[in-house]
LOKOL-33717 format. One record per residue (C-alpha): residue number from 1; residue in one letter; x, y, z. Coordinates in Angstrom, 1 decimal, m for minus. Layout:
ATOM    nr   rest        X        Y        Z
ATOM   NUM      A        X        Y        Z
...
// end
This chain:
ATOM    nr   rest        X        Y        Z
ATOM     1      M    m20.6      9.5    m22.7
ATOM     2      R    m23.4      7.0    m22.9
ATOM     3      K    m23.0      3.8    m20.9
ATOM     4      K    m23.0      0.5    m22.9
ATOM     5      I    m24.9     m2.2    m21.0
ATOM     6      A    m25.8     m5.7    m22.2
ATOM     7      V    m28.6     m7.6    m20.6
ATOM     8      I    m28.8    m11.4    m21.1
ATOM     9      G    m32.2    m12.8    m20.5
ATOM    10      L    m35.5    m11.1    m21.1
ATOM    11      G    m37.8    m12.3    m18.4
ATOM    12      H    m39.9     m9.7    m16.6
ATOM    13      F    m36.8     m8.4    m14.7
ATOM    14      G    m34.5     m8.4    m17.7
ATOM    15      E    m37.1     m6.7    m20.0
ATOM    16      Y    m37.9     m4.0    m17.4
ATOM    17      L    m34.2     m3.4    m16.8
ATOM    18      C    m33.6     m2.9    m20.6
ATOM    19      L    m36.4     m0.4    m20.8
ATOM    20      K    m35.3      1.5    m17.7
ATOM    21      L    m31.7      1.7    m18.8
ATOM    22      T    m32.7      3.0    m22.2
ATOM    23      D    m35.0      5.6    m20.5
ATOM    24      L    m32.0      6.7    m18.5
ATOM    25      G    m29.9      7.2    m21.6
ATOM    26      S    m27.8      4.0    m21.8
ATOM    27      E    m27.0      2.2    m25.0
ATOM    28      V    m28.5     m1.2    m24.4
ATOM    29      L    m27.9     m4.6    m26.1
ATOM    30      A    m30.6     m7.1    m25.3
ATOM    31      I    m29.7    m10.8    m25.7
ATOM    32      D    m32.0    m13.8    m25.5
ATOM    33      R    m32.6    m17.1    m27.2
ATOM    34      D    m36.3    m16.3    m27.7
ATOM    35      R    m36.9    m14.1    m30.8
ATOM    36      E    m40.4    m13.2    m29.7
ATOM    37      K    m39.1    m11.7    m26.5
ATOM    38      L    m36.6     m9.6    m28.5
ATOM    39      D    m39.3     m8.5    m30.9
ATOM    40      Q    m41.2     m7.0    m27.9
ATOM    41      I    m38.5     m4.4    m27.2
ATOM    42      K    m36.6     m4.1    m30.5
ATOM    43      D    m38.2     m0.7    m31.2
ATOM    44      V    m37.1      0.6    m27.8
ATOM    45      V    m33.5     m0.6    m27.2
ATOM    46      I    m30.7      0.2    m29.6
ATOM    47      H    m29.6     m3.4    m30.3
ATOM    48      T    m31.1     m6.9    m29.9
ATOM    49      V    m29.4    m10.2    m30.6
ATOM    50      C    m30.9    m13.7    m30.7
ATOM    51      L    m28.3    m16.2    m29.5
ATOM    52      D    m27.4    m18.8    m26.9
ATOM    53      S    m25.2    m17.3    m24.2
ATOM    54      C    m23.8    m20.8    m23.4
ATOM    55      D    m22.1    m20.8    m26.8
ATOM    56      L    m18.8    m19.1    m26.2
ATOM    57      K    m17.9    m18.9    m29.9
ATOM    58      V    m21.1    m17.0    m30.7
ATOM    59      L    m20.9    m14.8    m27.6
ATOM    60      R    m17.4    m13.7    m28.5
ATOM    61      T    m18.7    m12.0    m31.7
ATOM    62      Q    m20.7     m9.4    m29.7
ATOM    63      G    m17.7     m7.4    m28.4
ATOM    64      L    m19.0     m7.6    m24.8
ATOM    65      E    m15.5     m7.0    m23.4
ATOM    66      E    m16.0     m3.4    m24.6
ATOM    67      F    m19.2     m2.9    m22.6
ATOM    68      D    m19.3     m1.1    m19.3
ATOM    69      A    m21.3     m3.9    m17.8
ATOM    70      V    m23.1     m7.1    m18.7
ATOM    71      V    m26.1     m8.1    m16.6
ATOM    72      I    m27.2    m11.8    m16.6
ATOM    73      A    m30.9    m11.9    m15.9
ATOM    74      L    m31.5    m15.6    m16.7
ATOM    75      R    m34.0    m17.2    m14.3
ATOM    76      D    m35.2    m20.7    m15.1
ATOM    77      N    m32.0    m22.5    m15.8
ATOM    78      F    m29.2    m22.0    m13.2
ATOM    79      E    m26.8    m24.1    m15.2
ATOM    80      E    m27.3    m21.7    m18.1
ATOM    81      T    m26.4    m18.8    m15.8
ATOM    82      L    m23.2    m20.6    m14.6
ATOM    83      L    m22.1    m21.3    m18.2
ATOM    84      T    m22.8    m17.8    m19.3
ATOM    85      I    m20.7    m16.4    m16.4
ATOM    86      M    m17.8    m18.6    m17.3
ATOM    87      N    m18.0    m17.5    m20.9
ATOM    88      L    m18.1    m13.8    m20.0
ATOM    89      Q    m15.1    m14.3    m17.7
ATOM    90      K    m13.2    m16.0    m20.6
ATOM    91      I    m14.0    m13.2    m22.9
ATOM    92      G    m12.7    m10.6    m20.4
ATOM    93      V    m15.9     m8.7    m19.6
ATOM    94      K    m15.0     m5.9    m17.1
ATOM    95      R    m18.1     m5.9    m15.0
ATOM    96      I    m20.5     m8.9    m14.6
ATOM    97      I    m23.7     m8.5    m12.6
ATOM    98      V    m25.8    m11.6    m12.0
ATOM    99      R    m29.4    m12.1    m10.9
ATOM   100      A    m29.7    m14.9     m8.3
ATOM   101      V    m33.0    m16.6     m7.5
ATOM   102      T    m32.1    m18.1     m4.1
ATOM   103      A    m29.6    m17.6     m1.3
ATOM   104      Q    m28.0    m20.9     m2.3
ATOM   105      H    m27.4    m19.6     m5.8
ATOM   106      Q    m25.9    m16.5     m4.4
ATOM   107      Q    m23.4    m18.5     m2.4
ATOM   108      I    m22.4    m20.5     m5.5
ATOM   109      L    m22.0    m17.3     m7.5
ATOM   110      Q    m19.8    m15.8     m4.8
ATOM   111      H    m17.5    m18.9     m5.1
ATOM   112      L    m17.2    m18.2     m8.8
ATOM   113      G    m15.9    m14.8     m8.0
ATOM   114      V    m19.0    m12.8     m9.0
ATOM   115      A    m18.8     m9.5     m7.1
ATOM   116      E    m22.2     m8.1     m7.9
ATOM   117      I    m25.2    m10.3     m7.3
ATOM   118      L    m28.8     m9.3     m7.3
ATOM   119      L    m31.7    m10.8     m5.4
ATOM   120      P    m34.6     m8.8     m6.7
ATOM   121      E    m37.3    m10.6     m4.8
ATOM   122      E    m35.4    m10.1     m1.5
ATOM   123      E    m34.7     m6.5     m2.2
ATOM   124      T    m38.3     m5.9     m3.1
ATOM   125      A    m39.4     m7.5      0.2
ATOM   126      I    m36.9     m5.3      2.1
ATOM   127      R    m38.2     m2.1      0.4
ATOM   128      L    m41.8     m3.1      1.1
ATOM   129      A    m41.1     m3.9      4.7
ATOM   130      Q    m39.4     m0.5      5.1
ATOM   131      S    m42.4      1.3      3.6
ATOM   132      L    m44.8     m0.6      5.8
ATOM   133      T    m42.9      0.0      9.0
ATOM   134      M    m42.0      3.7      8.6
ATOM   135      K    m44.3      6.7      8.2
ATOM   136      N    m44.7      8.4      4.8
ATOM   137      I    m42.0      6.4      3.1
ATOM   138      I    m42.3      6.6     m0.7
ATOM   139      D    m39.2      4.6     m1.7
ATOM   140      S    m36.0      3.2     m0.1
ATOM   141      F    m32.7      1.8     m1.2
ATOM   142      S    m30.5     m0.3      1.1
ATOM   143      L    m26.7      0.3      0.6
ATOM   144      N    m25.8     m2.5      2.9
ATOM   145      D    m27.2     m4.1      6.1
ATOM   146      D    m26.9     m0.8      8.0
ATOM   147      Y    m27.2      2.2      5.7
ATOM   148      I    m30.2      3.2      3.5
ATOM   149      I    m31.4      6.1      1.4
ATOM   150      I    m35.1      6.9      1.6
ATOM   151      E    m37.6      9.2      0.0
ATOM   152      A    m40.4     10.3      2.4
ATOM   153      E    m43.0     13.0      2.7
ATOM   154      A    m41.9     15.7      5.2
ATOM   155      P    m43.4     15.0      8.6
ATOM   156      G    m46.0     17.5      9.6
ATOM   157      E    m44.0     18.8     12.5
ATOM   158      Y    m41.2     19.8     10.1
ATOM   159      I    m43.4     22.1      8.0
ATOM   160      G    m42.3     25.7      8.2
ATOM   161      R    m39.0     24.9     10.0
ATOM   162      S    m35.5     25.4      8.6
ATOM   163      L    m32.8     22.8      8.3
ATOM   164      K    m30.8     24.8     10.8
ATOM   165      D    m33.6     24.6     13.3
ATOM   166      L    m34.1     20.8     12.7
ATOM   167      E    m30.4     19.9     12.8
ATOM   168      L    m31.1     16.4     11.5
ATOM   169      R    m27.5     15.3     11.6
ATOM   170      K    m26.9     16.5     15.1
ATOM   171      N    m30.2     15.2     16.5
ATOM   172      F    m30.7     12.0     14.5
ATOM   173      G    m27.4     11.2     12.8
ATOM   174      V    m28.9     11.4      9.3
ATOM   175      S    m28.2     13.6      6.3
ATOM   176      L    m30.7     15.3      4.0
ATOM   177      I    m29.4     14.8      0.5
ATOM   178      T    m32.0     16.9     m1.4
ATOM   179      I    m35.6     17.9     m1.5
ATOM   180      R    m38.2     17.2     m4.2
ATOM   181      R    m40.7     20.0     m4.3
ATOM   182      M    m43.7     20.6     m6.6
ATOM   183      A    m43.8     24.1     m7.9
ATOM   184      E    m46.4     26.0    m10.0
ATOM   185      S    m45.4     27.0    m13.5
ATOM   186      K    m47.2     28.8    m16.3
ATOM   187      G    m48.4     26.7    m19.2
ATOM   188      V    m47.5     27.0    m22.8
ATOM   189      L    m47.7     30.6    m24.1
ATOM   190      G    m48.2     31.7    m20.6
ATOM   191      I    m51.8     30.4    m20.5
ATOM   192      G    m52.9     28.4    m17.5
ATOM   193      K    m50.8     26.8    m14.8
ATOM   194      K    m49.2     23.4    m14.2
ATOM   195      N    m47.3     21.7    m11.4
ATOM   196      I    m43.7     20.7    m12.1
ATOM   197      E    m41.2     19.0     m9.8
ATOM   198      K    m38.3     21.0     m8.7
ATOM   199      I    m35.1     19.5     m7.1
ATOM   200      I    m33.7     21.7     m4.4
ATOM   201      G    m30.1     20.8     m5.2
ATOM   202      I    m28.1     20.5     m2.0
ATOM   203      P    m30.2     22.4      0.6
ATOM   204      D    m28.5     24.8      2.9
ATOM   205      A    m29.1     25.6      6.6
ATOM   206      G    m31.6     28.3      5.7
ATOM   207      T    m33.9     26.0      3.6
ATOM   208      V    m37.4     25.9      5.0
ATOM   209      I    m39.4     22.7      4.7
ATOM   210      E    m42.7     23.2      2.9
ATOM   211      R    m45.9     21.1      2.9
ATOM   212      G    m45.7     18.4      0.2
ATOM   213      D    m41.9     18.3      0.2
ATOM   214      I    m40.3     14.9     m0.4
ATOM   215      L    m37.2     14.5      1.6
ATOM   216      V    m34.3     12.3      0.3
ATOM   217      V    m32.4     11.2      3.4
ATOM   218      F    m29.3      9.1      4.0
ATOM   219      G    m28.2      7.4      7.2
ATOM   220      P    m28.1      4.3      9.3
ATOM   221      E    m31.5      2.5      9.2
ATOM   222      K    m31.9      2.6     12.9
ATOM   223      N    m31.4      6.4     12.8
ATOM   224      I    m33.8      6.9      9.9
ATOM   225      K    m36.5      5.1     12.0
ATOM   226      K    m36.1      7.7     14.7
ATOM   227      V    m37.2     10.3     12.2
ATOM   228      F    m39.8      8.3     10.2
ATOM   229      G    m40.6      5.3     12.4
ATOM   230      R    m44.2      4.7     13.4
ATOM   231      N    m45.4      6.1     16.7
// end
């Protein structure tokens, strides 16, 4: 069943979120007071609505209480964000996710009972720092202050070795979730060849690491650094 997500506020973050959610198969409702911003994505998302989210009466007409989540991505006016949160709480929205601009805003939102708060700039800085301080990191995602999931190119010393031989959990306290591997495939009508990405499901102990493999690894950040930290 498709997820129904509403995004309020179409700045750079909100617009990108709408496009990404749509790309991943969600039914997206984009809300903003600026008609021009809505026009930019109206041909991509399923629904767009031009309204003021501070107006409780108008907001009630959108049936947001039936959505799986509502993301508030307003940036310039924190008062507008606060009023929108209170309106959504009055409506009975099940899941409210709010973008905060500063740590002070985050504290205020927590006092309002908002459980899910985003600090995009801070998260981007963390991911950049991780990629700059660990070898071969392609992407990373922090689950909390201790645990992360990373995608990284397989270290050269791992090539040709099996997971049983490496024993990542025993030796480093991390878990290999899956492997992204490029495989060669025949082209249309069997003519020519092309490379396609193959996901190696849940690798077993006999899986051998190949050159070019992208490892998706989960574990404490301090342990991840033992595997991918700079020399």
